[in-house]
C-alpha positions, 0 to 999 in steps of 0.5 A, a space after each residue: 838496551 843492555 838488559 836486552 843482551 843480559 837476557 840474551 847471555 847463556 847461564 853461567 856453568 855450575 859450581 863444581 865441588 873442589 874435590 870432585 872427580 870426573 866421571 870417565 866412561 868406560 871403554 867399550 870392550 868389543 864383543 868376541 865371536 867364534 873365528 872362521 875355519 882357516 883350512 882343513 888338515 892334510 896329515 894322516 891317512 886317508 879312510 872313506 867313512 859313512 856318517 849318520 847325516 841325511 841329505 836334505 834337498 829343497 826347491 821353494 827358495 822364494 817362499 815364506 814361513 808364517 810366524 803365528 801365536 797360539 792362545 787357548 783357553 776355556 769357554 770362561 776365559 781360563 788359560 789351558 795349561 794341561 800339558 798335551 791337550 794343545 796338539 789335540 784341540 789344533 788337530 781338532 781345528 785343522 780337521 774342523 775349519 780347513 776352510 776358513 785355514 784356507 786349506 793350510 796345513 801348519 806345524 803346531 810346537 805344542 805350546 804357543 807357536 805356530 807355522 804355516 807355508 805361506 800366510 792364513 787367510 787372515 792375521 787373527 783367526 778365532 775358533 772354537 772347538 769341543 773335545 769329548 773327554 777332554 781333561 778338565 784343569 780343576 779335577 773335580 772329583 767330589 767323594 765317589 768313584 770314577 768307576 760309577 756307572 748308574 744314573 743318579 751316580 753320574 748325576 752326583 759325581 763331577 767327572 774329571 774327563 769330560 766334553 769341554 769347549 775350547 776357545 783358540 786364537 791364532 794370530 799373526 807374529 813373524 816371517 821367516 824367509 825360506 832363502 835361508 835354507 837355500 843359502 844353508 845347502 850352499 855351505 852360508 848362514 844367514 840370519 834367519 837360519 836358525 829360525 827356518 831351521 827352528 821351523 822344520 825341526 817343530 815338523 818333525 816334532 809335530 809328525 813324531 807326536 801324531 804317531 803317539 810318540 813321547 817326546 823329549 827335546 829333539 828326540 821321539 820314543 814309540 810305544 813299542 813294548 820290543 824298545 823297552 829294557 828293564 834296568 831295575 826297581 820299576 824304571 825302563 829304558 826306551 829305544 828311540 830316536 833323536 833328530 835334528 837338522 844341521 848345517 854343513 859345508 855339505 848343505 842342510 842334512 837331517 841328523 838321525 841318531 838312536 837314543 834313550 830315555 827313562 820311562 816308569 815300568 807301564 803295567 799293574 800299580 802293584 807289579 811296579 811297586 814290587 818292582 820299585 821296591 824289589 819285594 815279592 808281595 804286596 804286603 812287603 810294600 812300604 806304603 809311605 815310599 809308595 806314596 811318594 813315588 806314585 804320586 803326579 803319575 797318570 793311570 789307567 782305571 777299568 773298566 771305564 779305561 780312563 786315565 787320572 792323575 794320582 794325588 796320593 794313597 788312601 790313608 786306610 786299607 781298602 776295607 776300612 776306607 770310608 767314604 760318603 755317597 748319596 742314595 735313595 730309600 725306600 721313600 724315594 728320599 736321597 739320604 747320606 751314608 757311609 760305606 767303604 771303598 770295598 763295600 762299595 765295589 763288591 757289593 754295589 758295583 758287584 766287582 770282586 776284588 782279589 787282593 786290593 782289601 788289605 792294602 791302601 786305595 788310589 786317589 785320583 781326587 784332591 787331598 780334600 775331595 778324594 776319589 778313591 780306586 782299588 789298586 788292582 784296578 789301576 794300571 801306569 799309563 805308559 810312556 811316563 818319564 821317569 826323571 829321577 837319579 838313577 843308581 849305579 847299578 841301573 846305570 851298568 844296566 842301561 849302558 849295557 843294554 843300550 849298547 849297539 855295534 855299528 852295523 846293528 845301529 846303521 839298521 835301527 837308523 835306517 829302519 827308524 827313519 824309514 818307519 818315519 816317513 818324513 817326506 809323507 808329511 804334508 807341511 814338509 811337503 809344501 815347504 818344498 823339503 825332502 829328506 835323502 835315504 842314504 848315509 852321506 859319504 865323508 873323508 876322514 884321516 887317521 892320524 899316528 898316535 904319538 911317541 910315548 916315553 917310559 922308564 929307562 928312556 924308552 920310546 915306543 909307540 901305542 898300537 890301536 890306541 892301547 899300550 901296556 907296561 909290560 916289562 916296562 918301567 914308568 918314566 918318573 917313579 915315586 917312593 911310597 913311604 910312611 903309609 898305612 892300609 885302612 879297611 872299612 870292609 870286612 870282607 876284604 883280607 889284606 894279608 896277600 894285598 900288601 906284598 902283592 902291591 910292594 912286588 908289583 911297585 918294584 916291578 915297575 920302578 915305583 920303591 914302595 917300602 913297608 907300611 905299618 905293621 899294623 892294618 887299621 881295621 873298622 871295629 864293627 861297632 861303628 859301622 851302622 854310625 853315621 859316615 863322618 863319625 866312622 872315619 873320625 873313629 878311625 883316625 883316632 885309631 891311626 894317631 894313637 897307633 902312629 908315630 906321626 902322620 902318615 903320607 899315604 893312606 890305602 883306604 879299602 872300601 866295601 863299596 867302590 862308586 856309593 859307599 857313604 864314606 868315601 866323601 868324609 873320608 876324602 874331606 878328613 884327608 885333603 882339607 884337614 890333614 893334607 894325607 895323600 889317599 887312594 881308595 879301592 874296592 876289590 870285588 874279585 881276586 886281586 891280580 897284577 893288572 888289577 894292582 897295576 892300575 892302582 899303582 898308576 894312580 898312586 904314582 900320580 897322586 904323589 907327583 911321579 908320571 907313569 908316561 908321557 909324549 916324547 915331545 915333552 922332551 924333544 920339544 917337537 911342537 915349538 908352540 907349545 914345547 919352545 915356548 912356555 905354555 900352560 894347558 887349561 881344562 875347564 868343567 861344572 858339575 850340577 849334580 843329580 836330579 832332584 838334589 835342588 839344594 846342591 851347589 854346582 861344583 866348578 874345576 879348573 886344571 891346569 899344566 905345570 913344571 913346562 915343559 911337561 903338559 902330562 902333569 896337572 894340579 886342580 882348582 875347585 871352586 862352588 857357584 851357584 846351582 845350575 851356572 854353567 860359566 865359571 864366575 870366579 876365574 878373576 875374583 877381585 876382594 879388599 886385602 891388607 890396608 883396602 887394597 883390591 886382591 885377586 883370588 880367582 881361580 886363574 891366578 892360583 894357577 898361573 902362580 903355580 905354573 910360575 912356580 913350577 916352570 923356573 919363574 916363567 910366566 906362560 906365554 902361550 895359554 891353551 884353554 880346553 872347556 867342556 860341557 858348553 852348548 853351542 848357543 853359549 859359545 858367546 859366553 865363553 869368549 866374553 865371561 870366561 876368557 875375559 876373566 882369564 885376560 883379566 887376571 893375567 893383566 892384574 898380575 902384571 900389566 904389561 903381560 900379553 899372553 896369547 890365548 887359545 880356546 877350544 870347546 870340547 863336546 861329547 853330547 851330540 848325535 854325530 857318528 861314523 862308521 866304516 864304509 866298508 866294514 862292520 868295526 868301528 873307526 880306527 883310533 886317530 881318525 879325524 873329520 874336519 870336512 863335508 859335514 863340519 860348520 860351514 863357517 865355524 872351524 870345528 872338527 870330530 876326532 875319534 882318538 880312542 878304540 871303540 872296543 864296545 857299541 860304537 865309537 861316540 866321536 868327540 867335537 872340537 870348536 875352536 873358538 879363539 886362536 891368537 897363538 896361530 896354530 896351523 890346522 894340522 898342528 892343533 889337530 895333532 896336540 889335541 889328539 896327543 892330549 888323549 895319551 897323557 891320562 895317567 890314570 890308564 894306558 889307553 888314548 882316551 875319547 877327549 883331551 886329559 885336561 878335561 877328564 881331570 877337570 870332571 874327575 875334580 869336580 867330581 870328587 870334590 862334589 862328593 865332599 860337598 854331598 857330606 858337609 853340613 852347610 850351616 858350619 863354616 869352620 872348614 870353609 876356605 876365604 874363598 867365600 860362597 857367591 850370593 846372588 838377590 834372593 838366593 840362598 848362599 852357595 856354601 864354599 868349598 872346603 881349602 885344600 891342605 897346601 901340602 896336597 893342593 898342587 898334587 894330583 889328587 884326583 887322579 
């Protein structure tokens, strides 16, 4: 009996080690989401406007989109990987198997997804189609020429373009209810809305593709020479259109805007090479460069008019490049013999070559199985994207030639919408969707410009977003002392520059003392040396002739934007020596306006202020000027296209010396390439005695605010973030904001500052036009209704005066607001922050903290370009970030303490 009871007893608990610390389950954090709109603003003069949103009508609320997966293979089961062929195959399926598809039209995304209105007859359908002249994935070209025409050669050579059989499998994936679109028309969002909008976008992309357009994300470009704008070096800007469906308070709309992309200059290959290398004849072409730039471009070959991809150039000239070909001798036997490409074309094909004989041939085969074509028989196919970084000259040319005045842009958009003829699209008709042809009417408000204060206690109100310092002094002028002039330019005369700079400075209240007598001219023998050597040689001069370290250096460069001395010069001054420096590259006669603009930068860099908002001294905005408030601007720079080894640069700037909101400092760090979220805001590392310390960006800025603001910690923290898309809003809140909150708690666990987070977007396609007038909208125009988000708290602001082209508004999204600003107060703060940019005397298009963050990231990015990544003697204590399997990220050189808190980026 006792033994039965023992069997029923539970097992004893396991014996625990005496020093075991029980694991505590981590507290789950609530996921933050963008806040809802609290209301619209009321301040400002009302103004009727038009916007490039076109109303979407819908009459099929009970319908459903059906989502299908598409798999395309060759007859032997190999997947089709060639780009562009998918649409041709599916178009053939649509035409050949109309009955099998139940007479359904579909929208195909060009890859692996297809949508229909209502279901297909079966959840799984298999088709086979044959395309004439379909490109082969193997490009198996043999040793002959694509121009061969006789039967013997055709049997011998495997052509890259030939009839091919393809297998297509269409299988059911999901349903997407259309009532999501109906809800959007009423200003409501549902979980399936983005899926439904994606279907509508795919329908429009398919419509453009069938017109032969180049598709670049949600933009499309017609092959029309009238839309081509040469910008130099064989690159052409192509004007096209962007189109996307947007949910707004007024319902669903189609946003259409002009768009531009870059393509390679179409036409004869030789003409492209002459333009690309800026030479006058083919004999001057650098064929090694030509080989690199032509690789993978597509050419059309005469006289067959077939397309091929360039794999390279021949090693020898056309007259000397040999290849093997088979032919029959007099006995009828097939024999192999060697001939040159030139002989083959001129003697066997009887095609006379005008100039190709002395130049390499185009290889459209493979390296081990080449197919050579004389260069004069090759034309570059139109609409081939150019994805490399543009030069400064190309960028300037593109901007100049792409500008459109408001009325001109409106005419282009109206014509583009009419030519697209979306309402004739059969899939869109089946969806019950139609698109209006009129611009949407919206009401804007013109906010009054904030009052500014300059020297001698003078307050004034800017007019039309502009002001000047004529007969005015700076509000906090500094003294320029112990300074010198360094001249890297052989053509700049400094004899008049120095006295004129001193005179203009005195007029603005800046005490510019005479510089050291010696002007440091670069020795001509070093001008061809590496940039860092040129900088070192210049500092050898400085150190040998000056009594001590200068406080300021005015550096004259030969070129303003692409000087290779700029990066190493900034690194030497800012990181190693702690010297404030201003670079200039005067190209024309130096006048007082030019010198005044230079002095505005110098004054800010040396700790002065040019102007400030009157409310900074009057405490007119209680939430900012009566409560310790830090304003933060954040941006990440990713480098230019093609720079695969350059890390991203994260810059965060913050206001200092509260109650000022016009003076900033910056903290800049590197992070993994192409990573948008800033991951060094809060960074714990082991310190002394194994105690963890925070070496993150945000702590550095908070400590600076505290030390510069009468030992006050900020109770309000206002964050402006640039460069993120709507899909990344949650990451900003739950990654970046979370880090900043952790940094505050780590400094003081009892400290609970309130945060406001605002996103600024410039990369969007909404434009505004005056309802009655040809001019741009006035500066200070704000729109927060009708075309704004149906739920989220967003608004558009045109703070600046659009002098050229069409004004591009900044789209602000308020994601988080613990400070509880009123709508009007927050909008006025954002507007006012467009007037504190110390580099200019105009309101700027986006708040100054974001511009400063962009400048700091760009300037320190130039320093990183000249860093030897294998060396670490200038590395800061902020180690680089390393991800598993990734190359370690080189750290940013740490700024010298003497300039770290300055506006060095200004």
